[in-house]
C-alpha positions in Angstrom: 106.9 87.4 68.0 105.1 87.9 71.2 101.9 87.1 71.8 100.9 90.4 72.9 102.5 93.0 74.9 101.6 95.3 77.8 102.6 99.7 78.3 101.4 101.9 80.5 102.9 104.7 82.7 104.1 104.3 86.3 104.1 107.6 86.9 107.2 107.8 86.7 108.6 106.7 82.8 106.6 104.6 80.1 107.2 101.0 80.6 106.5 97.2 78.2 106.2 94.0 78.8 106.3 91.2 76.3 105.1 88.2 77.3 104.2 84.9 75.8 100.9 84.0 77.4 100.6 85.0 81.0 104.7 84.8 81.4 106.7 88.0 81.2 109.7 87.2 78.3 110.8 91.2 78.2 110.3 94.4 79.9 112.3 97.4 79.4 111.1 101.4 80.4 111.8 104.7 78.6 110.7 108.3 78.5 107.9 107.8 76.1 105.7 105.3 74.7 108.6 103.9 71.5 111.8 104.1 73.5 109.5 101.1 75.9 109.3 99.6 72.8 112.4 99.6 71.1 113.8 95.6 70.8 110.7 94.1 71.1 109.7 93.2 67.3 106.7 92.1 66.2 103.4 92.0 68.4 100.0 90.4 67.8 98.7 93.1 70.4 99.4 95.8 72.3 97.3 96.6 75.3 97.4 99.8 76.6 97.4 100.2 80.9 95.4 103.8 81.2 93.7 103.4 78.1 89.5 104.2 77.6 86.9 106.2 79.6 87.3 105.0 84.0 85.5 102.5 85.4 82.6 103.8 88.2 82.9 102.2 91.1 81.8 99.8 92.8 83.2 97.2 89.5 85.0 94.4 89.3 88.9 95.0 88.9 89.4 92.8 85.6 88.9 95.0 83.2 86.3 92.9 80.1 87.5 92.8 76.7 88.0 96.2 76.1 91.5 97.9 73.8 93.2 98.4 77.7 93.0 99.0 81.3 91.4 102.3 82.1 91.1 103.7 85.7 88.6 103.5 88.2 86.3 106.7 89.1 84.0 107.1 92.4 81.1 110.1 92.1 80.7 111.2 95.2 83.4 112.0 96.8 84.7 112.4 93.3 87.8 110.2 92.9 90.0 109.2 89.9 93.0 106.7 90.2 95.1 105.7 87.8 95.2 102.5 85.5 98.7 101.7 86.7 97.2 101.7 90.5 94.4 99.5 89.1 96.9 97.6 88.0 98.9 97.0 90.8 95.5 96.5 93.0 94.5 93.8 90.5 97.9 91.7 90.6 97.3 92.5 95.0 93.0 90.5 94.5 95.1 88.0 91.9 97.4 87.1 94.5 94.8 87.4 97.8 91.6 85.8 95.9 87.6 87.3 97.9 90.3 89.1 100.5 88.1 92.2 101.9 89.2 94.9 103.5 91.8 98.3 102.8 94.3 98.1 99.8 96.2 101.4 100.9 98.4 102.6 97.7 101.2 105.2 97.8 102.0 107.0 95.2 105.3 109.7 94.4 102.1 112.7 94.5 99.2 110.6 95.2 98.3 108.0 98.2 94.7 106.0 97.8 92.8 103.8 100.2 90.6 101.4 98.1 88.0 98.9 99.6 87.8 96.0 98.0 85.3 92.7 98.2 84.9 90.3 96.6 88.1 91.1 93.8 86.0 94.3 93.5 86.4 98.0 94.2 83.4 99.3 96.2 84.9 103.0 97.2 87.8 104.8 97.3 89.5 108.2 99.1 93.0 109.4 97.8 94.9 112.3 99.1 97.6 115.0 98.1 99.5 114.0 101.0 102.7 113.1 99.3 102.4 116.2 97.1 101.8 118.7 100.0 105.1 116.8 101.6 107.2 117.5 99.2 106.2 120.5 98.4 106.4 122.1 102.2 110.4 120.2 102.9 108.5 117.8 105.0 111.1 114.7 105.8 111.6 111.8 107.1 110.9 109.9 109.6 107.9 111.8 110.5 107.2 113.2 114.4 105.3 110.2 115.7 104.0 113.2 118.7 103.0 115.3 114.8 101.2 112.3 113.8 99.1 111.8 117.0 98.3 115.7 117.4 96.9 116.1 114.3 95.2 113.0 113.9 93.5 114.0 117.3 92.7 117.3 115.6 93.0 117.8 112.4 90.9 120.6 112.7 94.4 122.7 113.8 96.3 121.3 110.8 97.0 125.3 109.1 98.2 126.2 112.2 100.0 123.7 113.1 102.1 123.0 109.8 103.4 126.8 110.6 104.4 126.1 114.0 106.7 123.2 112.4 107.9 125.2 109.7 108.9 128.4 112.2 110.5 126.0 114.7 112.3 124.4 111.3 111.5 120.5 111.9 110.5 118.7 108.8 109.9 115.3 110.9 106.7 117.4 112.7 105.2 118.5 109.0 104.8 115.0 107.3 104.0 114.0 111.2 101.2 116.8 110.6 100.4 115.8 107.3 100.0 111.8 107.8 98.2 112.2 110.7 95.0 114.9 109.4 94.7 112.4 106.5 94.7 109.4 109.2 91.8 111.1 110.6 90.5 111.8 107.4 90.9 108.5 106.7 89.7 106.8 109.9 86.4 105.1 107.5 89.0 103.2 106.2 91.8 101.6 108.5 89.6 101.2 111.8 88.5 97.9 112.5 89.7 97.2 109.0 92.6 94.7 107.3 94.9 96.7 105.3 97.3 96.1 102.4 99.7 98.9 102.5 101.3 99.0 98.8 104.6 100.9 98.7 108.1 100.3 97.1 109.5 100.1 100.9 106.3 99.2 102.5 106.4 102.2 104.7 106.8 105.7 102.4 105.9 109.0 104.9 106.1 106.6 107.8 102.3 104.7 107.3 103.2 102.1 108.0 104.5 102.5 111.5 101.7 105.1 111.8 99.0 102.5 110.7 100.8 99.8 113.7 100.7 102.1 116.2 96.8 102.6 116.0 96.7 98.6 116.3 95.7 97.7 112.7 95.9 94.9 111.3 98.4 95.8 108.3 100.2 93.8 105.1 102.9 95.6 103.6 103.7 94.5 99.6 106.3 95.9 97.4 104.6 97.0 94.0 107.1 95.6 91.8 106.0 92.3 93.4 102.6 92.1 92.3 102.8 92.6 88.1 103.4 89.3 87.2 100.2 87.7 89.2 98.7 91.5 87.6 99.7 90.3 84.2 99.1 86.7 84.7 95.7 88.4 85.1 95.0 90.1 82.2 96.4 87.7 80.2 93.4 85.1 81.2 90.9 88.0 81.0 91.9 88.2 77.5 92.8 84.3 76.4 96.2 84.4 76.4 96.7 82.3 79.5 98.2 78.8 78.4 
């Protein structure tokens, strides 16, 4: 028997972790909860990522004592961040306590810019750039001239995308989309320390584009932050040694 187990959907599949106190003893994944939990045996408590109504920003990243880790929501501009991304943010905050700056979390379909201060999520802005890039057939690496062009003239994004489509330059497509996002997200990175959390540290060229703007940047793999996140949850829930 394990002390407890955590299960959630990471955007691609269900993932489950069996824990003894703060330590992961077993993990698996599957197409649904039953498949992910197969072979876990009896657990005293199952804690779900994404359970409950989202907490409204600003709010602490650490949850209360409810049945699961809810997502995050913001009224203006309207936005929602799912529970799995909050779990990743929690892992980052646990590794860098009292960090003050911006975290950019890249997912398959969305990018999330979140201002953290004193282990709280203060505000956020999310973009559908990865979804648009996939739909338009954009490719990597993004064209640096296109990034610069749309960063300085984001109002011409639709025209830039058409031009890139006509000329058959998919790298320009991703460059223009990224440049427009950086223009809109400027309050989140200008003069800020930024942590980029992405599977390869720079999906869609975010890392290189931010570095080109002189942004102090640290890169993190989300998988490396999960043990910190789960240990932080164990402490809040009273499962720590």
